[in-house]
Backbone as ProteinMPNN parsed JSONL, in Angstrom:
{"seq_chain_A": "XXXXXXXXXXXXXXXXXXXXXXXXXXXXXXXXXXXXXXXXXXXXXXXXXXXXXXXXXXXXXXXXXXXXXXXXXXXXXXXXXXXXXXXXXXXXXXXXXXXXXXXXXXXXXXXXXXXXXXXXXXXXXXXXXXXXXXXXXXXXXXXXXXXXXXXXXXXXXXXXXXXXXXXXXXXXX", "coords_chain_A": {"N_chain_A": [[-21.693, -24.514, -0.804], [-23.918, -22.811, -1.076], [-24.157, -21.972, 1.526], [-21.807, -20.536, 1.889], [-22.271, -18.42, 0.078], [-24.5, -17.234, 1.289], [-23.305, -16.378, 3.657], [-21.441, -14.534, 2.689], [-23.168, -12.62, 1.509], [-24.639, -11.832, 3.769], [-22.565, -10.755, 5.308], [-21.75, -8.659, 3.617], [-24.084, -7.12, 3.647], [-24.177, -6.417, 6.35], [-21.869, -4.853, 6.534], [-22.579, -2.761, 4.795], [-24.72, -1.655, 6.216], [-23.376, -0.821, 8.513], [-21.61, 1.092, 7.422], [-23.424, 2.929, 6.256], [-24.865, 3.674, 8.503], [-22.989, 5.099, 9.92], [-22.688, 7.372, 8.327], [-25.292, 8.322, 8.49], [-25.352, 8.853, 11.19], [-23.534, 10.975, 11.319], [-24.904, 12.946, 9.84], [-27.143, 13.129, 11.433], [-26.131, 14.347, 13.672], [-25.95, 17.014, 13.106], [-27.686, 19.874, 13.847], [-31.166, 20.7, 13.156], [-31.859, 23.499, 11.387], [-33.798, 26.497, 11.104], [-34.863, 27.358, 7.962], [-34.25, 30.243, 5.933], [-36.51, 32.544, 4.216], [-36.7, 31.636, 0.882], [-36.79, 33.465, -1.233], [-36.289, 35.897, 0.082], [-36.355, 39.416, 0.828], [-34.521, 40.921, 2.207], [-31.215, 41.263, 3.591], [-29.899, 38.643, 5.568], [-29.514, 38.833, 9.055], [-26.66, 38.517, 11.21], [-26.296, 38.288, 14.209], [-23.928, 39.554, 16.495], [-21.728, 39.035, 14.912], [-18.683, 40.332, 13.851], [-17.918, 42.285, 11.324], [-15.831, 43.999, 10.889], [-13.465, 42.957, 11.651], [-11.088, 40.364, 10.763], [-11.99, 38.198, 7.991], [-14.325, 35.678, 8.648], [-15.975, 32.579, 9.746], [-19.557, 32.287, 9.447], [-22.065, 32.383, 12.02], [-23.542, 29.363, 13.365], [-26.075, 27.941, 11.343], [-28.471, 28.582, 8.675], [-27.777, 30.247, 5.728], [-29.004, 32.396, 3.25], [-27.375, 32.75, 0.436], [-24.441, 33.271, -1.643], [-21.559, 31.623, -2.967], [-18.572, 33.279, -3.29], [-15.897, 32.99, -3.784], [-13.447, 30.461, -4.101], [-10.832, 28.739, -2.585], [-8.8, 26.18, -2.679], [-10.035, 24.137, -0.284], [-11.521, 25.939, 1.041], [-14.111, 28.286, 1.281], [-15.32, 31.483, 0.376], [-18.132, 33.419, 1.142], [-21.216, 35.223, 0.702], [-24.085, 37.047, 1.913], [-27.285, 37.131, 0.251], [-30.05, 38.793, -1.355], [-33.404, 38.978, -2.604], [-34.272, 40.918, -5.325], [-36.908, 42.649, -6.455], [-38.142, 43.013, -9.753], [-39.154, 45.341, -12.363], [-39.686, 44.749, -15.006], [-39.158, 42.075, -15.077], [-39.515, 39.121, -12.975], [-37.577, 39.336, -11.0], [-34.302, 39.285, -9.361], [-31.378, 37.916, -7.747], [-29.318, 39.752, -5.499], [-26.167, 40.769, -4.173], [-24.337, 42.1, -1.318], [-23.598, 45.659, -1.419], [-20.988, 47.044, -3.551], [-17.765, 47.144, -2.144], [-18.6, 46.535, 0.39], [-18.165, 44.955, 3.562], [-19.475, 42.693, 4.187], [-19.08, 39.591, 4.401], [-18.161, 36.124, 4.561], [-16.046, 33.373, 5.565], [-15.368, 29.983, 5.294], [-14.286, 26.633, 5.926], [-14.953, 23.983, 3.683], [-16.755, 21.237, 4.558], [-15.572, 17.844, 4.645], [-17.579, 16.054, 4.422], [-19.652, 17.35, 3.193], [-22.976, 18.086, 2.113], [-24.187, 18.425, -1.004], [-26.693, 19.741, -2.837], [-27.789, 19.901, -5.947], [-29.313, 22.102, -8.342], [-29.114, 21.78, -10.962], [-28.194, 19.321, -11.791], [-25.421, 16.984, -11.642], [-23.599, 17.173, -13.699], [-24.273, 19.488, -14.873], [-25.563, 19.868, -17.337], [-27.0, 21.409, -20.185], [-30.355, 22.189, -19.87], [-30.939, 20.179, -18.022], [-32.689, 19.836, -15.193], [-32.807, 19.569, -11.737], [-34.663, 19.923, -9.498], [-36.717, 20.435, -6.593], [-40.144, 20.372, -6.985], [-41.848, 21.628, -5.234], [-40.37, 23.493, -3.718], [-38.394, 24.704, -5.282], [-35.763, 24.296, -4.872], [-32.507, 22.774, -5.141], [-32.249, 19.245, -5.709], [-30.715, 17.088, -6.387], [-28.16, 15.102, -5.268], [-24.785, 15.77, -5.285], [-21.189, 15.411, -5.63], [-18.568, 16.596, -3.408], [-16.404, 17.623, -4.828], [-17.615, 18.469, -7.206], [-19.194, 20.527, -6.213], [-17.172, 22.354, -5.274], [-15.838, 22.925, -7.674], [-17.899, 23.956, -9.362], [-18.939, 26.113, -7.878], [-16.747, 27.715, -7.637], [-16.788, 29.377, -9.724], [-18.601, 31.203, -8.916], [-21.496, 33.201, -7.88], [-23.869, 31.597, -7.719], [-26.979, 31.294, -6.474], [-27.818, 30.054, -3.262], [-28.795, 27.993, -0.44], [-26.914, 28.002, 2.315], [-25.568, 25.989, 4.701], [-24.085, 26.287, 7.816], [-22.113, 24.787, 10.254], [-20.503, 24.563, 13.265], [-18.466, 26.19, 12.275], [-17.898, 25.188, 9.748], [-18.86, 24.635, 6.328], [-21.545, 22.657, 5.808], [-23.655, 21.955, 4.243], [-24.951, 22.679, 1.053], [-27.442, 23.985, -0.835], [-28.67, 24.514, -3.891], [-30.499, 27.286, -5.28], [-33.035, 27.432, -7.582], [-33.145, 29.569, -10.29], [-34.703, 30.906, -13.06]], "CA_chain_A": [[-21.572, -23.341, -1.646], [-25.002, -21.894, -0.74], [-23.866, -21.417, 2.846], [-20.774, -19.541, 1.663], [-22.924, -17.275, -0.565], [-25.319, -16.566, 2.307], [-22.388, -15.712, 4.586], [-20.903, -13.359, 1.996], [-24.25, -11.641, 1.369], [-24.925, -11.304, 5.109], [-21.418, -9.911, 5.681], [-21.838, -7.434, 2.815], [-25.214, -6.328, 4.149], [-23.792, -5.861, 7.653], [-20.914, -3.781, 6.252], [-23.339, -1.64, 4.23], [-25.478, -1.037, 7.303], [-22.417, -0.131, 9.37], [-21.143, 2.279, 6.719], [-24.5, 3.913, 6.095], [-25.265, 4.197, 9.802], [-21.993, 6.111, 10.272], [-23.062, 8.572, 7.587], [-26.541, 8.804, 9.065], [-25.034, 9.418, 12.497], [-22.931, 12.282, 11.077], [-25.97, 13.85, 9.429], [-28.051, 13.298, 12.559], [-25.521, 15.196, 14.687], [-26.119, 18.404, 12.704], [-29.035, 20.305, 14.231], [-32.06, 21.206, 12.115], [-32.003, 24.939, 11.497], [-34.911, 27.06, 10.358], [-34.398, 27.948, 6.705], [-34.804, 31.56, 5.645], [-37.326, 32.594, 3.005], [-35.833, 31.447, -0.277], [-36.758, 34.707, -1.988], [-36.374, 36.997, 1.036], [-35.955, 40.69, 0.231], [-33.539, 41.605, 3.048], [-30.063, 40.44, 3.945], [-30.064, 38.019, 6.873], [-28.638, 39.33, 10.117], [-25.819, 37.554, 11.923], [-26.009, 39.017, 15.453], [-22.667, 39.26, 17.167], [-20.62, 38.876, 13.965], [-17.979, 41.592, 13.649], [-17.381, 42.311, 9.967], [-14.675, 44.888, 10.806], [-12.27, 42.152, 11.881], [-10.773, 39.465, 9.651], [-13.11, 37.406, 7.465], [-14.45, 34.481, 9.476], [-17.212, 31.836, 9.482], [-20.844, 32.749, 9.952], [-22.562, 31.568, 13.133], [-24.283, 28.176, 12.927], [-27.406, 28.177, 10.792], [-28.615, 28.555, 7.21], [-27.681, 31.554, 5.087], [-29.336, 32.539, 1.835], [-26.188, 33.449, -0.049], [-23.707, 32.625, -2.73], [-20.119, 31.496, -2.77], [-17.939, 34.27, -4.156], [-14.505, 32.629, -4.063], [-13.013, 29.176, -3.548], [-9.396, 28.512, -2.588], [-8.616, 24.84, -2.118], [-11.279, 23.645, 0.32], [-12.105, 27.048, 1.785], [-14.995, 29.095, 0.451], [-15.824, 32.759, 0.862], [-19.524, 33.517, 0.747], [-21.864, 36.461, 1.115], [-25.544, 36.965, 1.904], [-27.971, 37.689, -0.911], [-31.475, 39.064, -1.193], [-34.162, 39.018, -3.848], [-34.657, 42.265, -5.723], [-38.03, 42.568, -7.385], [-37.958, 43.813, -10.955], [-40.349, 45.91, -12.997], [-39.898, 44.053, -16.273], [-39.039, 40.639, -14.804], [-39.857, 38.794, -11.58], [-36.512, 39.846, -10.16], [-33.023, 38.592, -9.376], [-30.668, 37.997, -6.483], [-28.219, 40.703, -5.427], [-25.333, 40.665, -2.993], [-24.074, 43.383, -0.671], [-23.037, 46.641, -2.351], [-19.546, 47.081, -3.796], [-17.001, 47.691, -1.034], [-19.133, 46.073, 1.669], [-17.364, 43.916, 4.218], [-20.394, 41.613, 4.572], [-18.641, 38.335, 3.793], [-17.741, 35.085, 5.491], [-15.134, 32.374, 5.02], [-15.413, 28.718, 6.046], [-13.812, 25.42, 5.267], [-16.035, 23.121, 3.214], [-16.635, 19.944, 5.224], [-15.311, 16.685, 3.792], [-18.844, 15.325, 4.281], [-20.669, 18.32, 2.792], [-24.09, 17.63, 1.276], [-24.421, 19.404, -2.064], [-27.904, 19.435, -3.588], [-27.736, 20.733, -7.139], [-30.54, 22.385, -9.079], [-28.809, 21.598, -12.377], [-27.546, 18.027, -12.003], [-23.999, 16.954, -11.314], [-22.807, 17.551, -14.871], [-24.777, 20.808, -15.263], [-25.832, 19.891, -18.769], [-28.066, 22.317, -20.569], [-31.707, 21.64, -19.835], [-31.158, 19.205, -16.949], [-33.082, 20.461, -13.938], [-33.0, 18.616, -10.646], [-35.195, 20.733, -8.406], [-37.965, 20.036, -5.972], [-41.235, 21.181, -7.541], [-42.487, 22.377, -4.148], [-39.541, 24.543, -3.138], [-37.482, 25.332, -6.233], [-34.402, 24.07, -4.39], [-31.819, 21.624, -5.689], [-32.62, 17.964, -5.114], [-29.775, 16.05, -6.829], [-26.943, 15.126, -4.469], [-23.544, 15.665, -6.064], [-19.987, 15.294, -4.8], [-17.888, 17.796, -2.913], [-15.565, 18.179, -5.894], [-18.511, 19.187, -8.12], [-19.528, 21.768, -5.509], [-16.029, 23.257, -5.284], [-15.564, 23.356, -9.049], [-19.005, 24.762, -9.878], [-19.124, 27.357, -7.135], [-15.561, 28.545, -7.799], [-17.185, 30.376, -10.721], [-19.348, 32.196, -8.151], [-22.782, 33.713, -8.3], [-24.982, 30.647, -7.731], [-27.768, 31.431, -5.247], [-27.918, 28.8, -2.516], [-28.948, 27.99, 1.005], [-25.627, 27.504, 2.806], [-25.665, 25.633, 6.121], [-22.813, 26.312, 8.531], [-22.159, 24.125, 11.556], [-19.187, 24.548, 13.895], [-17.499, 26.901, 11.446], [-17.72, 24.54, 8.442], [-20.02, 24.524, 5.446], [-21.928, 21.249, 5.832], [-24.687, 21.708, 3.24], [-25.223, 23.735, 0.078], [-28.606, 23.621, -1.649], [-28.851, 25.575, -4.887], [-31.825, 27.842, -5.532], [-33.256, 27.541, -9.027], [-33.67, 30.811, -10.863], [-34.683, 30.756, -14.523]], "C_chain_A": [[-22.659, -22.327, -1.295], [-24.744, -21.222, 0.604], [-22.817, -20.31, 2.729], [-21.377, -18.278, 1.056], [-23.752, -16.506, 0.453], [-24.438, -15.777, 3.276], [-21.819, -14.445, 3.958], [-21.957, -12.259, 1.868], [-24.563, -11.004, 2.72], [-23.804, -10.372, 5.566], [-21.435, -8.593, 4.928], [-22.952, -6.534, 3.3], [-24.859, -5.675, 5.479], [-22.81, -4.706, 7.466], [-21.632, -2.559, 5.711], [-24.13, -0.916, 5.309], [-24.529, -0.246, 8.197], [-21.924, 1.149, 8.716], [-22.231, 3.33, 6.611], [-24.938, 4.477, 7.433], [-24.261, 5.227, 10.293], [-22.311, 7.425, 9.586], [-24.333, 9.163, 8.164], [-26.28, 9.441, 10.426], [-24.411, 10.791, 12.341], [-24.0, 13.303, 10.731], [-26.919, 14.124, 10.585], [-27.463, 14.23, 13.617], [-25.623, 16.675, 14.341], [-27.545, 18.821, 13.046], [-29.851, 20.762, 13.019], [-32.234, 22.701, 12.367], [-33.197, 25.398, 10.674], [-34.356, 27.758, 9.127], [-35.017, 29.333, 6.513], [-35.751, 31.486, 4.449], [-36.392, 32.523, 1.813], [-35.693, 32.747, -1.067], [-36.97, 35.908, -1.062], [-35.791, 38.272, 0.449], [-35.036, 41.525, 1.126], [-32.368, 40.665, 3.299], [-30.29, 39.879, 5.348], [-29.052, 38.593, 7.871], [-27.804, 38.182, 10.682], [-25.38, 38.239, 13.213], [-24.698, 38.573, 16.091], [-21.491, 39.088, 16.219], [-19.992, 40.243, 13.712], [-17.307, 41.575, 12.276], [-16.151, 43.209, 9.843], [-13.372, 44.15, 11.071], [-12.042, 41.246, 10.675], [-12.004, 38.665, 9.224], [-13.145, 36.074, 8.206], [-15.769, 33.776, 9.177], [-18.442, 32.539, 10.059], [-21.194, 31.885, 11.166], [-23.372, 30.392, 12.577], [-25.677, 28.548, 12.445], [-27.384, 28.139, 9.272], [-28.631, 29.983, 6.695], [-28.159, 31.454, 3.649], [-28.19, 33.369, 1.265], [-25.618, 32.807, -1.292], [-22.228, 32.615, -2.408], [-19.464, 32.424, -3.781], [-16.522, 33.888, -4.558], [-14.196, 31.302, -3.397], [-11.499, 29.086, -3.675], [-9.156, 27.183, -1.901], [-9.941, 24.321, -1.594], [-11.927, 24.705, 1.213], [-12.919, 27.908, 0.832], [-15.326, 30.407, 1.151], [-17.235, 32.89, 0.324], [-20.143, 34.773, 1.331], [-23.371, 36.271, 1.101], [-26.107, 37.568, 0.624], [-29.424, 37.979, -0.549], [-32.101, 39.154, -2.574], [-34.563, 40.46, -4.123], [-35.744, 42.146, -6.776], [-37.782, 43.503, -8.561], [-39.269, 44.352, -11.483], [-40.692, 45.144, -14.27], [-39.832, 42.532, -16.113], [-39.461, 40.395, -13.36], [-38.842, 39.366, -10.616], [-35.256, 39.014, -10.274], [-32.388, 38.736, -7.999], [-29.546, 39.025, -6.588], [-27.459, 40.467, -4.139], [-25.159, 42.031, -2.352], [-23.448, 44.364, -1.672], [-21.519, 46.562, -2.451], [-18.84, 47.741, -2.603], [-17.5, 47.27, 0.341], [-18.23, 44.993, 2.25], [-18.229, 42.738, 4.653], [-20.014, 40.324, 3.844], [-18.143, 37.402, 4.884], [-16.756, 34.164, 4.786], [-15.182, 31.137, 5.914], [-14.778, 27.613, 5.222], [-15.037, 24.62, 4.843], [-15.791, 21.735, 3.806], [-16.346, 18.829, 4.218], [-16.591, 15.907, 3.523], [-19.984, 16.253, 3.875], [-21.746, 17.656, 1.929], [-24.353, 18.738, 0.273], [-25.616, 18.954, -2.878], [-28.016, 20.413, -4.746], [-29.109, 20.927, -7.772], [-30.357, 22.078, -10.56], [-28.114, 20.277, -12.682], [-26.058, 18.121, -11.733], [-23.113, 17.361, -12.485], [-23.209, 18.916, -15.411], [-24.975, 20.913, -16.771], [-27.031, 20.786, -19.044], [-29.411, 21.607, -20.545], [-31.981, 20.631, -18.744], [-31.468, 19.948, -15.652], [-33.35, 19.385, -12.905], [-33.451, 19.395, -9.422], [-36.463, 20.116, -7.841], [-39.062, 20.949, -6.514], [-41.885, 22.057, -6.482], [-41.687, 23.604, -3.722], [-38.678, 25.3, -4.135], [-36.028, 25.198, -5.815], [-33.818, 22.81, -5.007], [-32.135, 20.348, -4.949], [-31.639, 16.84, -5.47], [-28.487, 16.159, -6.022], [-25.734, 14.868, -5.355], [-22.356, 15.693, -5.101], [-19.434, 16.658, -4.383], [-17.056, 18.437, -4.011], [-16.405, 18.943, -6.921], [-18.891, 20.532, -7.499], [-18.381, 22.771, -5.617], [-15.746, 23.79, -6.68], [-16.647, 24.309, -9.545], [-19.108, 26.108, -9.177], [-17.877, 28.23, -7.132], [-15.849, 29.648, -8.822], [-17.992, 31.487, -10.065], [-20.723, 32.509, -8.707], [-23.936, 32.743, -8.388], [-25.754, 30.761, -6.419], [-27.978, 30.075, -4.581], [-28.331, 29.056, -1.082], [-27.708, 27.292, 1.541], [-25.755, 27.248, 4.308], [-24.266, 25.562, 6.72], [-23.022, 25.674, 9.9], [-20.729, 24.013, 12.084], [-18.104, 25.138, 12.987], [-17.253, 26.3, 10.069], [-19.008, 24.588, 7.642], [-20.348, 23.043, 5.351], [-23.004, 20.917, 4.796], [-24.832, 22.932, 2.347], [-26.357, 23.231, -0.801], [-28.889, 24.77, -2.605], [-30.308, 26.002, -4.997], [-31.966, 27.994, -7.034], [-33.818, 28.915, -9.368], [-33.576, 30.683, -12.377], [-33.809, 31.772, -15.218]], "O_chain_A": [[-22.387, -21.129, -1.219], [-25.072, -20.052, 0.797], [-22.923, -19.275, 3.387], [-21.032, -17.173, 1.474], [-23.718, -15.276, 0.485], [-24.772, -14.659, 3.667], [-21.726, -13.408, 4.614], [-21.658, -11.088, 2.099], [-24.733, -9.788, 2.814], [-24.069, -9.319, 6.146], [-21.173, -7.537, 5.503], [-22.788, -5.315, 3.36], [-25.197, -4.515, 5.713], [-22.904, -3.694, 8.16], [-21.334, -1.437, 6.119], [-24.198, 0.313, 5.307], [-24.842, 0.876, 8.594], [-21.826, 2.184, 9.376], [-21.975, 4.509, 6.853], [-25.345, 5.636, 7.507], [-24.639, 6.149, 11.016], [-22.211, 8.485, 10.203], [-24.44, 10.381, 8.311], [-26.903, 10.443, 10.78], [-24.706, 11.692, 13.126], [-24.0, 14.408, 11.272], [-27.444, 15.231, 10.707], [-28.21, 14.842, 14.381], [-25.401, 17.518, 15.21], [-28.503, 18.197, 12.589], [-29.297, 21.158, 11.993], [-32.7, 23.112, 13.43], [-33.56, 24.773, 9.677], [-33.494, 28.632, 9.225], [-36.167, 29.564, 6.886], [-35.787, 30.475, 3.747], [-35.409, 33.261, 1.739], [-34.6, 33.089, -1.517], [-37.733, 36.82, -1.381], [-34.845, 38.223, -0.337], [-34.795, 42.698, 0.843], [-32.503, 39.443, 3.23], [-30.818, 40.574, 6.216], [-27.884, 38.802, 7.544], [-28.209, 37.021, 10.629], [-24.249, 38.712, 13.319], [-24.409, 37.383, 16.207], [-20.352, 39.001, 16.677], [-20.696, 41.202, 13.394], [-16.27, 40.94, 12.085], [-15.487, 43.194, 8.806], [-12.295, 44.655, 10.754], [-12.745, 41.363, 9.672], [-12.94, 38.482, 10.003], [-12.114, 35.422, 8.37], [-16.597, 34.307, 8.438], [-18.354, 33.284, 11.035], [-20.673, 30.78, 11.315], [-23.832, 30.439, 11.436], [-26.366, 29.362, 13.059], [-26.401, 27.718, 8.662], [-29.401, 30.819, 7.166], [-27.771, 30.544, 2.917], [-28.055, 34.552, 1.579], [-26.224, 31.928, -1.904], [-21.716, 33.47, -1.685], [-19.758, 32.368, -4.975], [-15.997, 34.392, -5.551], [-14.624, 31.044, -2.272], [-10.947, 29.329, -4.748], [-9.293, 27.071, -0.682], [-10.869, 24.088, -2.369], [-12.782, 24.389, 2.041], [-12.482, 28.22, -0.275], [-15.578, 30.44, 2.355], [-17.507, 32.517, -0.817], [-19.661, 35.318, 2.325], [-23.885, 35.43, 0.364], [-25.473, 38.414, -0.006], [-29.948, 37.468, 0.441], [-31.419, 39.375, -3.575], [-35.124, 41.136, -3.261], [-35.519, 41.604, -7.859], [-37.288, 44.619, -8.402], [-40.348, 43.892, -11.111], [-41.866, 44.921, -14.569], [-40.389, 41.793, -16.925], [-39.731, 41.336, -12.614], [-39.2, 39.831, -9.534], [-35.137, 38.155, -11.148], [-32.804, 39.567, -7.192], [-28.904, 39.155, -7.631], [-28.025, 40.024, -3.139], [-25.763, 43.01, -2.791], [-22.839, 43.944, -2.656], [-20.851, 46.069, -1.541], [-19.282, 48.782, -2.116], [-16.887, 47.612, 1.352], [-17.612, 44.22, 1.518], [-17.771, 41.877, 5.404], [-20.57, 40.012, 2.791], [-17.759, 37.829, 5.972], [-16.648, 34.175, 3.56], [-15.052, 31.234, 7.134], [-14.744, 27.661, 3.992], [-16.04, 24.582, 5.557], [-14.742, 21.133, 3.579], [-16.819, 18.869, 3.082], [-16.691, 15.189, 2.529], [-21.147, 15.98, 4.174], [-21.453, 16.776, 1.12], [-24.702, 19.856, 0.65], [-25.571, 17.913, -3.534], [-28.3, 21.596, -4.555], [-29.956, 20.034, -7.741], [-31.319, 22.108, -11.328], [-27.503, 20.137, -13.741], [-25.506, 19.214, -11.61], [-21.998, 17.843, -12.283], [-22.555, 19.444, -16.311], [-24.608, 21.908, -17.396], [-27.949, 20.896, -18.232], [-29.57, 20.541, -21.14], [-33.133, 20.249, -18.542], [-30.599, 20.613, -15.087], [-34.044, 18.406, -13.178], [-32.721, 19.514, -8.438], [-37.179, 19.379, -8.519], [-38.915, 22.171, -6.499], [-42.418, 23.12, -6.801], [-42.266, 24.641, -3.398], [-38.27, 26.429, -3.862], [-35.16, 25.898, -6.336], [-34.552, 21.885, -5.356], [-32.276, 20.344, -3.726], [-31.727, 15.749, -4.907], [-27.799, 17.178, -6.077], [-25.676, 13.875, -6.08], [-22.51, 15.967, -3.91], [-19.788, 17.702, -4.93], [-17.005, 19.662, -4.116], [-15.954, 19.958, -7.45], [-18.906, 21.554, -8.184], [-18.598, 23.917, -6.01], [-15.45, 24.973, -6.85], [-16.333, 25.365, -10.094], [-19.339, 27.131, -9.823], [-17.93, 29.371, -6.673], [-15.234, 30.714, -8.79], [-18.063, 32.596, -10.595], [-21.068, 32.142, -9.83], [-24.914, 33.034, -9.078], [-25.248, 30.371, -5.367], [-28.275, 29.08, -5.243], [-28.236, 30.173, -0.575], [-27.48, 26.117, 1.251], [-26.016, 28.166, 5.086], [-23.384, 24.875, 6.204], [-23.981, 25.982, 10.607], [-19.858, 23.44, 11.429], [-16.977, 24.645, 12.941], [-16.471, 26.851, 9.294], [-20.105, 24.584, 8.201], [-19.533, 22.255, 4.871], [-23.244, 19.746, 4.501], [-24.834, 24.069, 2.819], [-26.246, 22.18, -1.433], [-29.295, 25.856, -2.19], [-31.225, 25.198, -4.831], [-31.122, 28.61, -7.686], [-34.823, 29.357, -8.811], [-32.51, 30.389, -12.918], [-33.702, 31.759, -16.444]]}, "name": "protein", "num_of_chains": 1, "seq": "XXXXXXXXXXXXXXXXXXXXXXXXXXXXXXXXXXXXXXXXXXXXXXXXXXXXXXXXXXXXXXXXXXXXXXXXXXXXXXXXXXXXXXXXXXXXXXXXXXXXXXXXXXXXXXXXXXXXXXXXXXXXXXXXXXXXXXXXXXXXXXXXXXXXXXXXXXXXXXXXXXXXXXXXXXXXX"}
């Protein structure tokens, strides 16, 4: 009986290692991109992107932006910048009304979503890194799609090979 238990435990451990190593291999294949300033005061450039043609994915990298529209598993998103205020610290703003500065990408099935407000977004639950002010709680793809369909949540959006592979919310009080 003990031998059977050991075999089952060893088999389960080997399966867990195999499954987790596949996920780690997927994450390892995505290059590390330099993140923009979280509270940058200019829109990020995307050299070579032609906004006059149809809406398309951003080039590979990390965009400080927000998702403006979700349809199924495709998200439209736009760059944002921090606007300093006189009475408050400031707030994020998107491109001006009528601007064509927008992108559209499929959300990867293996997207990493790091929430600043927990997976259930309950009032008062903050899940941010104290050092960066960025979301630290990993939530599912379905939570990402549902929450960001409402739009207007500042985030660092990582695009790789035309797909959104990571969304990390920026905490703003």
